[in-house]
N, CA, C and O atoms as a GROMACS GRO file, in nm:
protein
  560
    1MET      N    1   2.371   0.514   0.898
    1MET     CA    2   2.420   0.478   0.731
    1MET      C    3   2.242   0.446   0.746
    1MET      O    4   2.163   0.393   0.824
    2THR      N    5   2.245   0.533   0.587
    2THR     CA    6   2.104   0.478   0.526
    2THR      C    7   2.044   0.289   0.476
    2THR      O    8   2.125   0.208   0.431
    3MET      N    9   1.977   0.274   0.485
    3MET     CA   10   1.952   0.130   0.411
    3MET      C   11   1.982   0.146   0.240
    3MET      O   12   2.027   0.247   0.186
    4SER      N   13   1.953   0.048   0.187
    4SER     CA   14   2.026  -0.002  -0.048
    4SER      C   15   1.866  -0.020   0.009
    4SER      O   16   1.800  -0.051   0.108
    5ASN      N   17   1.855   0.035  -0.159
    5ASN     CA   18   1.711   0.038  -0.240
    5ASN      C   19   1.682  -0.123  -0.157
    5ASN      O   20   1.599  -0.163  -0.075
    6GLU      N   21   1.798  -0.186  -0.231
    6GLU     CA   22   1.736  -0.352  -0.197
    6GLU      C   23   1.694  -0.415  -0.087
    6GLU      O   24   1.621  -0.512  -0.069
    7THR      N   25   1.778  -0.313   0.013
    7THR     CA   26   1.757  -0.402   0.184
    7THR      C   27   1.607  -0.322   0.194
    7THR      O   28   1.550  -0.371   0.291
    8ILE      N   29   1.554  -0.260   0.156
    8ILE     CA   30   1.425  -0.170   0.158
    8ILE      C   31   1.311  -0.277   0.102
    8ILE      O   32   1.204  -0.310   0.154
    9GLU      N   33   1.368  -0.317  -0.013
    9GLU     CA   34   1.257  -0.395  -0.105
    9GLU      C   35   1.283  -0.506  -0.041
    9GLU      O   36   1.183  -0.576  -0.026
   10LYS      N   37   1.385  -0.552   0.005
   10LYS     CA   38   1.354  -0.712   0.112
   10LYS      C   39   1.243  -0.685   0.192
   10LYS      O   40   1.128  -0.727   0.181
   11LEU      N   41   1.294  -0.605   0.281
   11LEU     CA   42   1.185  -0.589   0.427
   11LEU      C   43   1.060  -0.587   0.372
   11LEU      O   44   0.981  -0.677   0.399
   12ILE      N   45   1.014  -0.439   0.249
   12ILE     CA   46   0.917  -0.531   0.204
   12ILE      C   47   0.785  -0.616   0.157
   12ILE      O   48   0.663  -0.629   0.163
   13ASP      N   49   0.922  -0.666   0.101
   13ASP     CA   50   0.853  -0.776   0.038
   13ASP      C   51   0.841  -0.920   0.134
   13ASP      O   52   0.771  -1.014   0.095
   14LYS      N   53   0.929  -0.928   0.282
   14LYS     CA   54   0.868  -1.062   0.366
   14LYS      C   55   0.780  -0.927   0.485
   14LYS      O   56   0.691  -0.939   0.570
   15ALA      N   57   0.815  -0.875   0.463
   15ALA     CA   58   0.722  -0.776   0.572
   15ALA      C   59   0.616  -0.887   0.645
   15ALA      O   60   0.619  -0.932   0.760
   16GLY      N   61   0.484  -0.925   0.485
   16GLY     CA   62   0.393  -1.062   0.484
   16GLY      C   63   0.204  -0.956   0.558
   16GLY      O   64   0.088  -0.998   0.557
   17VAL      N   65   0.270  -0.796   0.618
   17VAL     CA   66   0.184  -0.735   0.660
   17VAL      C   67   0.187  -0.587   0.646
   17VAL      O   68   0.254  -0.536   0.735
   18SER      N   69   0.136  -0.501   0.561
   18SER     CA   70   0.121  -0.386   0.493
   18SER      C   71   0.009  -0.296   0.570
   18SER      O   72  -0.113  -0.308   0.561
   19ILE      N   73   0.076  -0.212   0.638
   19ILE     CA   74  -0.016  -0.049   0.718
   19ILE      C   75  -0.013   0.028   0.670
   19ILE      O   76   0.093   0.085   0.640
   20ILE      N   77  -0.174   0.085   0.626
   20ILE     CA   78  -0.173   0.159   0.552
   20ILE      C   79  -0.266   0.249   0.614
   20ILE      O   80  -0.337   0.241   0.714
   21SER      N   81  -0.240   0.361   0.502
   21SER     CA   82  -0.339   0.509   0.618
   21SER      C   83  -0.385   0.590   0.485
   21SER      O   84  -0.332   0.604   0.375
   22SER      N   85  -0.522   0.644   0.548
   22SER     CA   86  -0.589   0.685   0.454
   22SER      C   87  -0.623   0.852   0.579
   22SER      O   88  -0.578   0.864   0.693
   23VAL      N   89  -0.718   0.959   0.503
   23VAL     CA   90  -0.788   1.076   0.596
   23VAL      C   91  -0.890   1.014   0.564
   23VAL      O   92  -0.912   0.960   0.456
   24ASP      N   93  -0.996   1.019   0.706
   24ASP     CA   94  -1.090   1.049   0.711
   24ASP      C   95  -1.168   1.210   0.685
   24ASP      O   96  -1.107   1.316   0.672
   25GLU      N   97  -1.306   1.190   0.683
   25GLU     CA   98  -1.338   1.332   0.603
   25GLU      C   99  -1.350   1.478   0.739
   25GLU      O  100  -1.382   1.591   0.704
   26SER      N  101  -1.319   1.445   0.887
   26SER     CA  102  -1.314   1.487   0.998
   26SER      C  103  -1.080   1.557   0.977
   26SER      O  104  -1.034   1.652   1.040
   27GLY      N  105  -1.027   1.501   0.914
   27GLY     CA  106  -0.910   1.552   0.876
   27GLY      C  107  -0.795   1.444   0.956
   27GLY      O  108  -0.673   1.460   0.960
   28PHE      N  109  -0.869   1.337   1.014
   28PHE     CA  110  -0.829   1.270   1.096
   28PHE      C  111  -0.703   1.133   1.022
   28PHE      O  112  -0.711   1.182   0.909
   29PRO      N  113  -0.658   1.078   1.012
   29PRO     CA  114  -0.622   0.916   1.003
   29PRO      C  115  -0.621   0.837   1.065
   29PRO      O  116  -0.619   0.807   1.185
   30ASN      N  117  -0.626   0.770   0.897
   30ASN     CA  118  -0.736   0.591   1.007
   30ASN      C  119  -0.594   0.516   0.932
   30ASN      O  120  -0.525   0.536   0.832
   31THR      N  121  -0.598   0.437   1.023
   31THR     CA  122  -0.496   0.325   0.958
   31THR      C  123  -0.559   0.147   1.009
   31THR      O  124  -0.650   0.120   1.088
   32LYS      N  125  -0.469   0.051   0.928
   32LYS     CA  126  -0.537  -0.036   0.896
   32LYS      C  127  -0.445  -0.137   0.873
   32LYS      O  128  -0.335  -0.091   0.843
   33ALA      N  129  -0.450  -0.271   0.877
   33ALA     CA  130  -0.350  -0.357   0.882
   33ALA      C  131  -0.425  -0.390   0.672
   33ALA      O  132  -0.529  -0.333   0.638
   34MET      N  133  -0.364  -0.464   0.592
   34MET     CA  134  -0.378  -0.506   0.476
   34MET      C  135  -0.252  -0.621   0.446
   34MET      O  136  -0.148  -0.631   0.510
   35LEU      N  137  -0.291  -0.693   0.344
   35LEU     CA  138  -0.211  -0.845   0.297
   35LEU      C  139  -0.094  -0.739   0.252
   35LEU      O  140  -0.101  -0.616   0.241
   36SER      N  141   0.002  -0.815   0.235
   36SER     CA  142   0.135  -0.770   0.144
   36SER      C  143   0.027  -0.699  -0.026
   36SER      O  144  -0.065  -0.749  -0.091
   37PRO      N  145   0.098  -0.576  -0.037
   37PRO     CA  146   0.093  -0.512  -0.203
   37PRO      C  147   0.097  -0.665  -0.314
   37PRO      O  148   0.203  -0.722  -0.339
   38ARG      N  149   0.024  -0.691  -0.343
   38ARG     CA  150  -0.007  -0.788  -0.484
   38ARG      C  151   0.074  -0.769  -0.634
   38ARG      O  152   0.078  -0.838  -0.736
   39LYS      N  153   0.133  -0.647  -0.596
   39LYS     CA  154   0.249  -0.624  -0.671
   39LYS      C  155   0.334  -0.452  -0.646
   39LYS      O  156   0.315  -0.350  -0.581
   40ARG      N  157   0.418  -0.498  -0.729
   40ARG     CA  158   0.590  -0.380  -0.576
   40ARG      C  159   0.608  -0.386  -0.751
   40ARG      O  160   0.602  -0.486  -0.822
   41VAL      N  161   0.636  -0.219  -0.799
   41VAL     CA  162   0.721  -0.174  -0.910
   41VAL      C  163   0.768  -0.066  -0.826
   41VAL      O  164   0.714   0.035  -0.781
   42GLY      N  165   0.927  -0.134  -0.813
   42GLY     CA  166   1.044  -0.063  -0.706
   42GLY      C  167   0.991  -0.022  -0.579
   42GLY      O  168   0.932  -0.102  -0.505
   43LEU      N  169   1.010   0.118  -0.545
   43LEU     CA  170   0.965   0.183  -0.413
   43LEU      C  171   0.904   0.294  -0.466
   43LEU      O  172   0.906   0.400  -0.405
   44LYS      N  173   0.856   0.283  -0.563
   44LYS     CA  174   0.698   0.374  -0.626
   44LYS      C  175   0.597   0.324  -0.685
   44LYS      O  176   0.521   0.385  -0.761
   45GLU      N  177   0.591   0.227  -0.657
   45GLU     CA  178   0.436   0.210  -0.657
   45GLU      C  179   0.408   0.003  -0.653
   45GLU      O  180   0.467  -0.101  -0.684
   46PHE      N  181   0.260   0.060  -0.583
   46PHE     CA  182   0.229  -0.112  -0.493
   46PHE      C  183   0.063  -0.028  -0.533
   46PHE      O  184   0.022   0.085  -0.560
   47TYR      N  185  -0.003  -0.195  -0.512
   47TYR     CA  186  -0.127  -0.263  -0.574
   47TYR      C  187  -0.168  -0.355  -0.532
   47TYR      O  188  -0.145  -0.471  -0.567
   48PHE      N  189  -0.257  -0.303  -0.426
   48PHE     CA  190  -0.372  -0.367  -0.354
   48PHE      C  191  -0.486  -0.411  -0.356
   48PHE      O  192  -0.575  -0.328  -0.372
   49THR      N  193  -0.523  -0.550  -0.339
   49THR     CA  194  -0.674  -0.571  -0.340
   49THR      C  195  -0.774  -0.515  -0.237
   49THR      O  196  -0.777  -0.557  -0.121
   50THR      N  197  -0.824  -0.457  -0.265
   50THR     CA  198  -1.026  -0.381  -0.192
   50THR      C  199  -1.121  -0.436  -0.194
   50THR      O  200  -1.143  -0.514  -0.287
   51ASN      N  201  -1.212  -0.415  -0.094
   51ASN     CA  202  -1.384  -0.403  -0.128
   51ASN      C  203  -1.391  -0.227  -0.215
   51ASN      O  204  -1.316  -0.130  -0.205
   52THR      N  205  -1.478  -0.243  -0.272
   52THR     CA  206  -1.491  -0.135  -0.366
   52THR      C  207  -1.578  -0.101  -0.268
   52THR      O  208  -1.606  -0.003  -0.337
   53SER      N  209  -1.663  -0.085  -0.152
   53SER     CA  210  -1.750  -0.093   0.002
   53SER      C  211  -1.724  -0.063   0.060
   53SER      O  212  -1.807  -0.040   0.147
   54SER      N  213  -1.610  -0.032   0.084
   54SER     CA  214  -1.473  -0.015   0.162
   54SER      C  215  -1.496   0.123   0.254
   54SER      O  216  -1.491   0.226   0.187
   55MET      N  217  -1.520   0.138   0.386
   55MET     CA  218  -1.469   0.324   0.420
   55MET      C  219  -1.328   0.321   0.362
   55MET      O  220  -1.312   0.432   0.312
   56ARG      N  221  -1.249   0.270   0.349
   56ARG     CA  222  -1.116   0.255   0.270
   56ARG      C  223  -1.109   0.369   0.155
   56ARG      O  224  -1.039   0.469   0.143
   57VAL      N  225  -1.208   0.314   0.078
   57VAL     CA  226  -1.227   0.324  -0.081
   57VAL      C  227  -1.288   0.465  -0.073
   57VAL      O  228  -1.239   0.548  -0.150
   58LYS      N  229  -1.362   0.494  -0.011
   58LYS     CA  230  -1.424   0.675   0.002
   58LYS      C  231  -1.362   0.717   0.083
   58LYS      O  232  -1.390   0.835   0.106
   59GLN      N  233  -1.309   0.689   0.126
   59GLN     CA  234  -1.192   0.811   0.192
   59GLN      C  235  -1.094   0.810   0.095
   59GLN      O  236  -1.059   0.926   0.070
   60TYR      N  237  -1.036   0.728   0.031
   60TYR     CA  238  -0.906   0.738  -0.086
   60TYR      C  239  -0.990   0.843  -0.184
   60TYR      O  240  -0.948   0.944  -0.241
   61ARG      N  241  -1.096   0.798  -0.183
   61ARG     CA  242  -1.169   0.883  -0.360
   61ARG      C  243  -1.232   1.072  -0.282
   61ARG      O  244  -1.238   1.183  -0.336
   62ALA      N  245  -1.250   1.047  -0.206
   62ALA     CA  246  -1.242   1.232  -0.095
   62ALA      C  247  -1.100   1.274  -0.106
   62ALA      O  248  -1.076   1.383  -0.158
   63ASN      N  249  -0.978   1.177  -0.051
   63ASN     CA  250  -0.837   1.238  -0.040
   63ASN      C  251  -0.750   1.138  -0.060
   63ASN      O  252  -0.733   1.038   0.010
   64ASP      N  253  -0.682   1.174  -0.182
   64ASP     CA  254  -0.586   1.079  -0.221
   64ASP      C  255  -0.457   1.041  -0.118
   64ASP      O  256  -0.385   0.942  -0.127
   65LYS      N  257  -0.450   1.120  -0.042
   65LYS     CA  258  -0.317   1.135   0.062
   65LYS      C  259  -0.343   1.014   0.135
   65LYS      O  260  -0.453   0.983   0.181
   66ALA      N  261  -0.217   0.933   0.145
   66ALA     CA  262  -0.231   0.809   0.217
   66ALA      C  263  -0.050   0.813   0.247
   66ALA      O  264   0.033   0.887   0.194
   67CYS      N  265  -0.036   0.740   0.318
   67CYS     CA  266   0.091   0.668   0.375
   67CYS      C  267   0.106   0.502   0.381
   67CYS      O  268   0.008   0.457   0.441
   68ILE      N  269   0.192   0.402   0.341
   68ILE     CA  270   0.195   0.288   0.375
   68ILE      C  271   0.341   0.285   0.472
   68ILE      O  272   0.438   0.360   0.471
   69TYR      N  273   0.308   0.154   0.560
   69TYR     CA  274   0.415   0.165   0.606
   69TYR      C  275   0.463  -0.017   0.641
   69TYR      O  276   0.376  -0.098   0.671
   70PHE      N  277   0.586  -0.051   0.632
   70PHE     CA  278   0.634  -0.192   0.665
   70PHE      C  279   0.755  -0.194   0.795
   70PHE      O  280   0.810  -0.097   0.847
   71TYR      N  281   0.774  -0.341   0.824
   71TYR     CA  282   0.839  -0.297   0.970
   71TYR      C  283   0.922  -0.473   0.939
   71TYR      O  284   0.882  -0.580   0.896
   72ASP      N  285   1.031  -0.428   0.982
   72ASP     CA  286   1.114  -0.577   0.999
   72ASP      C  287   1.098  -0.575   1.112
   72ASP      O  288   1.186  -0.503   1.157
   73ARG      N  289   1.006  -0.631   1.231
   73ARG     CA  290   1.024  -0.638   1.401
   73ARG      C  291   1.152  -0.687   1.449
   73ARG      O  292   1.196  -0.654   1.559
   74ARG      N  293   1.228  -0.785   1.350
   74ARG     CA  294   1.358  -0.906   1.458
   74ARG      C  295   1.453  -0.792   1.455
   74ARG      O  296   1.516  -0.786   1.561
   75PHE      N  297   1.483  -0.700   1.372
   75PHE     CA  298   1.590  -0.578   1.344
   75PHE      C  299   1.546  -0.420   1.394
   75PHE      O  300   1.608  -0.314   1.397
   76PHE      N  301   1.408  -0.458   1.431
   76PHE     CA  302   1.374  -0.322   1.438
   76PHE      C  303   1.345  -0.202   1.346
   76PHE      O  304   1.396  -0.095   1.378
   77ARG      N  305   1.294  -0.207   1.271
   77ARG     CA  306   1.337  -0.111   1.131
   77ARG      C  307   1.200  -0.133   1.040
   77ARG      O  308   1.141  -0.234   1.003
   78GLY      N  309   1.175   0.035   1.019
   78GLY     CA  310   1.134   0.044   0.908
   78GLY      C  311   1.090   0.128   0.786
   78GLY      O  312   1.143   0.238   0.769
   79VAL      N  313   0.997   0.081   0.698
   79VAL     CA  314   0.993   0.251   0.588
   79VAL      C  315   0.854   0.233   0.597
   79VAL      O  316   0.783   0.134   0.611
   80MET      N  317   0.810   0.473   0.577
   80MET     CA  318   0.717   0.451   0.564
   80MET      C  319   0.702   0.562   0.406
   80MET      O  320   0.747   0.673   0.378
   81LEU      N  321   0.613   0.459   0.329
   81LEU     CA  322   0.653   0.566   0.218
   81LEU      C  323   0.463   0.665   0.183
   81LEU      O  324   0.346   0.627   0.191
   82ILE      N  325   0.520   0.778   0.150
   82ILE     CA  326   0.432   0.847   0.156
   82ILE      C  327   0.421   0.909   0.008
   82ILE      O  328   0.511   0.932  -0.073
   83GLY      N  329   0.241   0.934  -0.005
   83GLY     CA  330   0.213   0.937  -0.126
   83GLY      C  331   0.083   1.024  -0.123
   83GLY      O  332   0.020   1.106  -0.056
   84LYS      N  333   0.082   0.934  -0.266
   84LYS     CA  334  -0.131   0.926  -0.333
   84LYS      C  335  -0.146   0.752  -0.365
   84LYS      O  336  -0.074   0.660  -0.401
   85MET      N  337  -0.316   0.780  -0.318
   85MET     CA  338  -0.342   0.625  -0.358
   85MET      C  339  -0.497   0.663  -0.455
   85MET      O  340  -0.583   0.747  -0.428
   86LYS      N  341  -0.493   0.572  -0.566
   86LYS     CA  342  -0.569   0.582  -0.629
   86LYS      C  343  -0.640   0.445  -0.596
   86LYS      O  344  -0.614   0.340  -0.538
   87VAL      N  345  -0.772   0.520  -0.685
   87VAL     CA  346  -0.837   0.350  -0.628
   87VAL      C  347  -0.929   0.296  -0.884
   87VAL      O  348  -0.988   0.341  -0.983
   88LEU      N  349  -0.879   0.211  -0.837
   88LEU     CA  350  -0.825   0.158  -1.009
   88LEU      C  351  -0.981   0.075  -0.992
   88LEU      O  352  -1.026   0.050  -0.880
   89THR      N  353  -1.037   0.048  -1.088
   89THR     CA  354  -1.188  -0.047  -1.139
   89THR      C  355  -1.171  -0.086  -1.272
   89THR      O  356  -1.266  -0.138  -1.330
   90ASP      N  357  -1.071  -0.071  -1.324
   90ASP     CA  358  -1.065  -0.068  -1.499
   90ASP      C  359  -1.019  -0.189  -1.490
   90ASP      O  360  -0.952  -0.244  -1.403
   91GLN      N  361  -1.075  -0.237  -1.619
   91GLN     CA  362  -1.081  -0.428  -1.612
   91GLN      C  363  -0.958  -0.484  -1.552
   91GLN      O  364  -0.953  -0.558  -1.455
   92LYS      N  365  -0.797  -0.410  -1.666
   92LYS     CA  366  -0.681  -0.432  -1.709
   92LYS      C  367  -0.694  -0.433  -1.593
   92LYS      O  368  -0.767  -0.521  -1.547
   93THR      N  369  -0.640  -0.356  -1.517
   93THR     CA  370  -0.589  -0.336  -1.384
   93THR      C  371  -0.633  -0.467  -1.286
   93THR      O  372  -0.543  -0.540  -1.245
   94LYS      N  373  -0.768  -0.495  -1.251
   94LYS     CA  374  -0.848  -0.584  -1.168
   94LYS      C  375  -0.762  -0.704  -1.264
   94LYS      O  376  -0.640  -0.687  -1.256
   95LYS      N  377  -0.781  -0.756  -1.303
   95LYS     CA  378  -0.750  -0.849  -1.390
   95LYS      C  379  -0.570  -0.943  -1.360
   95LYS      O  380  -0.531  -1.055  -1.330
   96MET      N  381  -0.492  -0.774  -1.403
   96MET     CA  382  -0.366  -0.808  -1.386
   96MET      C  383  -0.318  -0.854  -1.205
   96MET      O  384  -0.220  -0.903  -1.150
   97ILE      N  385  -0.463  -0.801  -1.162
   97ILE     CA  386  -0.358  -0.826  -1.028
   97ILE      C  387  -0.453  -0.934  -0.922
   97ILE      O  388  -0.427  -0.961  -0.804
   98TRP      N  389  -0.572  -0.985  -1.006
   98TRP     CA  390  -0.646  -1.160  -0.948
   98TRP      C  391  -0.541  -1.236  -0.961
   98TRP      O  392  -0.442  -1.239  -1.035
   99ARG      N  393  -0.602  -1.322  -0.834
   99ARG     CA  394  -0.546  -1.484  -0.720
   99ARG      C  395  -0.617  -1.562  -0.784
   99ARG      O  396  -0.725  -1.556  -0.843
  100ASP      N  397  -0.550  -1.626  -0.765
  100ASP     CA  398  -0.686  -1.782  -0.778
  100ASP      C  399  -0.725  -1.780  -0.642
  100ASP      O  400  -0.630  -1.762  -0.565
  101GLY      N  401  -0.826  -1.791  -0.593
  101GLY     CA  402  -0.878  -1.779  -0.448
  101GLY      C  403  -0.909  -1.689  -0.449
  101GLY      O  404  -0.952  -1.660  -0.337
  102ASP      N  405  -0.918  -1.578  -0.544
  102ASP     CA  406  -0.968  -1.459  -0.461
  102ASP      C  407  -1.123  -1.446  -0.494
  102ASP      O  408  -1.169  -1.332  -0.488
  103ASP      N  409  -1.215  -1.558  -0.531
  103ASP     CA  410  -1.321  -1.574  -0.581
  103ASP      C  411  -1.423  -1.543  -0.396
  103ASP      O  412  -1.535  -1.505  -0.363
  104LEU      N  413  -1.286  -1.594  -0.319
  104LEU     CA  414  -1.337  -1.658  -0.199
  104LEU      C  415  -1.415  -1.476  -0.130
  104LEU      O  416  -1.506  -1.456  -0.049
  105TYR      N  417  -1.329  -1.376  -0.209
  105TYR     CA  418  -1.362  -1.244  -0.088
  105TYR      C  419  -1.435  -1.193  -0.213
  105TYR      O  420  -1.479  -1.079  -0.194
  106TYR      N  421  -1.464  -1.246  -0.351
  106TYR     CA  422  -1.504  -1.139  -0.441
  106TYR      C  423  -1.582  -1.236  -0.531
  106TYR      O  424  -1.531  -1.253  -0.642
  107PRO      N  425  -1.695  -1.302  -0.505
  107PRO     CA  426  -1.802  -1.461  -0.580
  107PRO      C  427  -1.818  -1.374  -0.698
  107PRO      O  428  -1.846  -1.474  -0.763
  108LEU      N  429  -1.824  -1.297  -0.769
  108LEU     CA  430  -1.886  -1.269  -0.869
  108LEU      C  431  -1.758  -1.253  -0.958
  108LEU      O  432  -1.767  -1.223  -1.077
  109GLY      N  433  -1.657  -1.272  -0.903
  109GLY     CA  434  -1.500  -1.294  -1.067
  109GLY      C  435  -1.469  -1.197  -1.026
  109GLY      O  436  -1.500  -1.144  -0.919
  110VAL      N  437  -1.378  -1.150  -1.141
  110VAL     CA  438  -1.297  -1.053  -1.148
  110VAL      C  439  -1.326  -0.953  -1.245
  110VAL      O  440  -1.247  -0.875  -1.299
  111THR      N  441  -1.469  -0.968  -1.262
  111THR     CA  442  -1.567  -0.857  -1.269
  111THR      C  443  -1.673  -0.861  -1.160
  111THR      O  444  -1.791  -0.887  -1.179
  112ASP      N  445  -1.615  -0.831  -1.036
  112ASP     CA  446  -1.751  -0.778  -0.927
  112ASP      C  447  -1.760  -0.654  -0.909
  112ASP      O  448  -1.640  -0.628  -0.907
  113PRO      N  449  -1.812  -0.556  -0.893
  113PRO     CA  450  -1.848  -0.460  -0.856
  113PRO      C  451  -1.751  -0.401  -0.739
  113PRO      O  452  -1.683  -0.300  -0.720
  114ASP      N  453  -1.779  -0.504  -0.680
  114ASP     CA  454  -1.706  -0.457  -0.522
  114ASP      C  455  -1.571  -0.535  -0.483
  114ASP      O  456  -1.538  -0.570  -0.370
  115TYR      N  457  -1.493  -0.555  -0.614
  115TYR     CA  458  -1.353  -0.571  -0.633
  115TYR      C  459  -1.251  -0.424  -0.683
  115TYR      O  460  -1.280  -0.360  -0.785
  116CYS      N  461  -1.159  -0.396  -0.615
  116CYS     CA  462  -1.109  -0.289  -0.651
  116CYS      C  463  -0.973  -0.264  -0.630
  116CYS      O  464  -0.936  -0.274  -0.514
  117VAL      N  465  -0.902  -0.240  -0.701
  117VAL     CA  466  -0.770  -0.244  -0.638
  117VAL      C  467  -0.714  -0.074  -0.598
  117VAL      O  468  -0.776   0.024  -0.638
  118LEU      N  469  -0.584  -0.067  -0.510
  118LEU     CA  470  -0.589   0.023  -0.513
  118LEU      C  471  -0.431   0.048  -0.518
  118LEU      O  472  -0.342  -0.016  -0.463
  119LYS      N  473  -0.422   0.163  -0.603
  119LYS     CA  474  -0.208   0.178  -0.696
  119LYS      C  475  -0.221   0.296  -0.571
  119LYS      O  476  -0.302   0.382  -0.537
  120PHE      N  477  -0.079   0.239  -0.522
  120PHE     CA  478   0.008   0.378  -0.413
  120PHE      C  479   0.093   0.434  -0.442
  120PHE      O  480   0.193   0.382  -0.392
  121THR      N  481   0.125   0.544  -0.519
  121THR     CA  482   0.292   0.567  -0.574
  121THR      C  483   0.322   0.685  -0.454
  121THR      O  484   0.245   0.757  -0.391
  122ALA      N  485   0.414   0.676  -0.454
  122ALA     CA  486   0.518   0.734  -0.317
  122ALA      C  487   0.586   0.811  -0.415
  122ALA      O  488   0.617   0.786  -0.532
  123GLU      N  489   0.609   0.947  -0.315
  123GLU     CA  490   0.651   1.037  -0.354
  123GLU      C  491   0.779   1.052  -0.241
  123GLU      O  492   0.866   1.130  -0.279
  124LYS      N  493   0.803   0.989  -0.105
  124LYS     CA  494   0.897   1.044  -0.029
  124LYS      C  495   0.883   0.922   0.069
  124LYS      O  496   0.785   0.849   0.079
  125MET      N  497   1.003   0.913   0.141
  125MET     CA  498   0.985   0.778   0.259
  125MET      C  499   1.082   0.796   0.326
  125MET      O  500   1.176   0.858   0.275
  126ARG      N  501   1.091   0.753   0.448
  126ARG     CA  502   1.108   0.742   0.601
  126ARG      C  503   1.142   0.647   0.651
  126ARG      O  504   1.068   0.584   0.726
  127ILE      N  505   1.308   0.596   0.614
  127ILE     CA  506   1.310   0.498   0.725
  127ILE      C  507   1.371   0.518   0.840
  127ILE      O  508   1.406   0.630   0.880
  128TYR      N  509   1.391   0.397   0.909
  128TYR     CA  510   1.424   0.453   1.083
  128TYR      C  511   1.488   0.297   1.045
  128TYR      O  512   1.450   0.211   0.965
  129GLN      N  513   1.590   0.302   1.130
  129GLN     CA  514   1.733   0.174   1.183
  129GLN      C  515   1.800   0.257   1.295
  129GLN      O  516   1.797   0.376   1.328
  130ASN      N  517   1.883   0.107   1.356
  130ASN     CA  518   1.920   0.180   1.425
  130ASN      C  519   1.946   0.266   1.531
  130ASN      O  520   2.049   0.285   1.596
  131PHE      N  521   1.834   0.314   1.536
  131PHE     CA  522   1.727   0.454   1.667
  131PHE      C  523   1.770   0.582   1.567
  131PHE      O  524   1.838   0.680   1.597
  132LYS      N  525   1.719   0.554   1.461
  132LYS     CA  526   1.749   0.724   1.405
  132LYS      C  527   1.671   0.708   1.261
  132LYS      O  528   1.656   0.599   1.206
  133SER      N  529   1.624   0.835   1.210
  133SER     CA  530   1.514   0.810   1.129
  133SER      C  531   1.565   0.944   1.020
  133SER      O  532   1.585   1.062   1.050
  134GLU      N  533   1.578   0.867   0.871
  134GLU     CA  534   1.578   0.996   0.776
  134GLU      C  535   1.478   0.981   0.633
  134GLU      O  536   1.454   0.876   0.574
  135THR      N  537   1.445   1.069   0.609
  135THR     CA  538   1.308   1.126   0.566
  135THR      C  539   1.426   1.124   0.357
  135THR      O  540   1.535   1.178   0.340
  136ILE      N  541   1.350   1.047   0.253
  136ILE     CA  542   1.448   1.019   0.154
  136ILE      C  543   1.358   1.087   0.001
  136ILE      O  544   1.305   0.989  -0.051
  137ALA      N  545   1.329   1.202  -0.074
  137ALA     CA  546   1.255   1.221  -0.205
  137ALA      C  547   1.281   1.107  -0.266
  137ALA      O  548   1.391   1.054  -0.257
  138LEU      N  549   1.197   1.065  -0.325
  138LEU     CA  550   1.169   0.902  -0.437
  138LEU      C  551   1.189   1.037  -0.581
  138LEU      O  552   1.147   1.153  -0.579
  139SER      N  553   1.264   0.969  -0.690
  139SER     CA  554   1.231   1.067  -0.791
  139SER      C  555   1.099   1.045  -0.877
  139SER      O  556   1.017   0.953  -0.864
  140LYS      N  557   1.097   1.148  -0.965
  140LYS     CA  558   0.913   1.101  -1.027
  140LYS      C  559   0.962   1.036  -1.171
  140LYS      O  560   0.880   0.991  -1.250
   0.00000   0.00000   0.00000
């Protein structure tokens, strides 16, 4: 039985950790753990903060294919969202995502050139629960 969107959204919001993947210059997947998204719009858009100078930003600028993964350890279920990642550096988006305390990571504040936003847009998702997987296309 498929998880409802509401259940999937709760799983994502409670996960605490986001697993994100990019593709390197040799075509191999690269995966890392990040903090939860700063903003989520349904199951389609996810916004993360990161350093503009990071390896991941370089990879997404060269190849925007990406996936993000969230899991619920207690019930051994998860959701992988597959789509595209954009690197955003415009002030409007940076201000939207900025939180008190971010200057610890970006000492020049919201205008810090080493602060950017990753915007992930999902195209499909694959859910796993009860020892079964299912791929679901997300409407545009």
